[in-house]
C-alpha positions in Angstrom: 0.0 0.0 0.0 2.9 2.4 0.8 4.4 2.1 -2.7 1.1 2.3 -4.5 -0.4 5.2 -2.5 2.8 7.2 -2.0 4.1 8.7 1.3 1.9 11.8 1.5 -1.3 9.9 0.9 -0.3 7.3 3.5 0.6 9.9 6.1 -2.7 11.6 5.5 -4.5 8.3 6.0 -2.6 7.7 9.2 -3.5 11.1 10.5 -7.2 10.5 9.8 -7.0 7.0 11.5 -5.4 8.6 14.5 -8.1 11.3 14.7 -10.8 8.6 14.4 -9.2 6.6 17.1 -9.1 9.6 19.4 -12.7 10.4 18.8 -14.0 6.8 19.0 -11.7 5.2 21.6 -9.2 7.5 23.4 -11.7 10.1 24.6 -14.5 7.6 25.4 -15.1 5.8 28.7 -14.9 2.1 27.7 -17.4 1.1 30.3 -20.2 3.6 29.6 -19.2 4.6 26.0 -19.8 8.2 27.1 -17.4 10.9 25.7 -14.9 12.2 28.2 -15.1 15.9 28.8 -13.4 18.2 31.2 -10.1 19.9 31.7 -6.7 18.7 32.9 -7.9 18.5 36.5 -10.7 16.0 35.6 -10.5 12.7 37.5 -11.9 9.5 36.1 -12.4 6.4 38.3 -12.7 3.0 36.6 -12.3 -0.6 37.4 -9.9 -3.3 36.3 -11.8 -4.3 33.2 -11.9 -0.7 32.0 -8.2 -0.3 32.8 -7.4 -3.5 30.8 -9.3 -2.1 27.8 -7.5 1.2 27.9 -4.2 -0.5 28.4 -4.7 -2.7 25.4 -5.7 0.3 23.2 -2.5 2.0 24.2 -0.3 -1.0 23.5 -2.0 -1.5 20.1 -1.3 2.1 19.2 2.3 1.8 20.3 2.8 -1.3 18.2 1.1 0.4 15.2 3.4 3.4 15.7 6.4 1.2 15.7 5.3 -0.6 12.5 4.6 2.7 10.8 8.0 4.0 11.8 9.7 0.9 10.4 7.8 1.4 7.1 9.0 4.9 6.8 12.6 4.1 7.8 12.7 1.1 5.3 11.5 3.4 2.6 14.1 6.1 3.4 16.9 3.6 3.6 16.0 1.8 0.4 16.1 5.1 -1.5 19.3 6.5 -0.1 22.7 4.9 -0.2 22.5 2.8 2.9 25.2 0.4 2.1 27.7 2.2 4.4 25.4 1.5 7.4 26.9 -1.9 7.9 30.4 -0.5 8.4 29.7 0.3 12.0 29.8 3.6 13.9 32.2 5.6 16.0 30.7 4.1 19.1 32.9 1.3 20.3 31.2 0.3 23.5 28.0 1.4 25.2 27.6 1.6 28.9 26.0 -1.6 30.1 27.6 -3.8 27.5 29.7 -5.6 30.1 29.3 -6.9 33.6 31.6 -4.2 35.2 29.2 -1.5 33.8 26.2 -2.8 35.7 26.9 -0.7 38.8 28.0 2.4 36.8 26.2 5.6 37.8 26.8 8.7 35.7 28.5 11.4 37.8 25.6 13.8 37.4 23.2 11.2 39.0 25.5 10.3 41.9 24.5 11.6 45.3 26.8 14.1 46.9 27.6 13.1 50.5 
């Protein structure tokens, strides 16, 4: 679909889908199906089943965002000269790569006694 429709058409479709999701799911109480209204100070109380529904919606949207990001990156990398990406980078070792790094705390996060 990406290749046939083109990037801009696909982006517009994704925006419309996101808006539709917001109207139909994100701003709707899953238990009562009533629209959520109010300001930033509004409190909503709900049970475990409602929490599970909201949590699943959020996870689904995160997975969808990841898949869409991969589509875009794959398209970008297939167009540009990406052959040099396999040559590595200037980063030789990341913190946490070895067992001695497990207890490392960056200086700015260390507590001053």
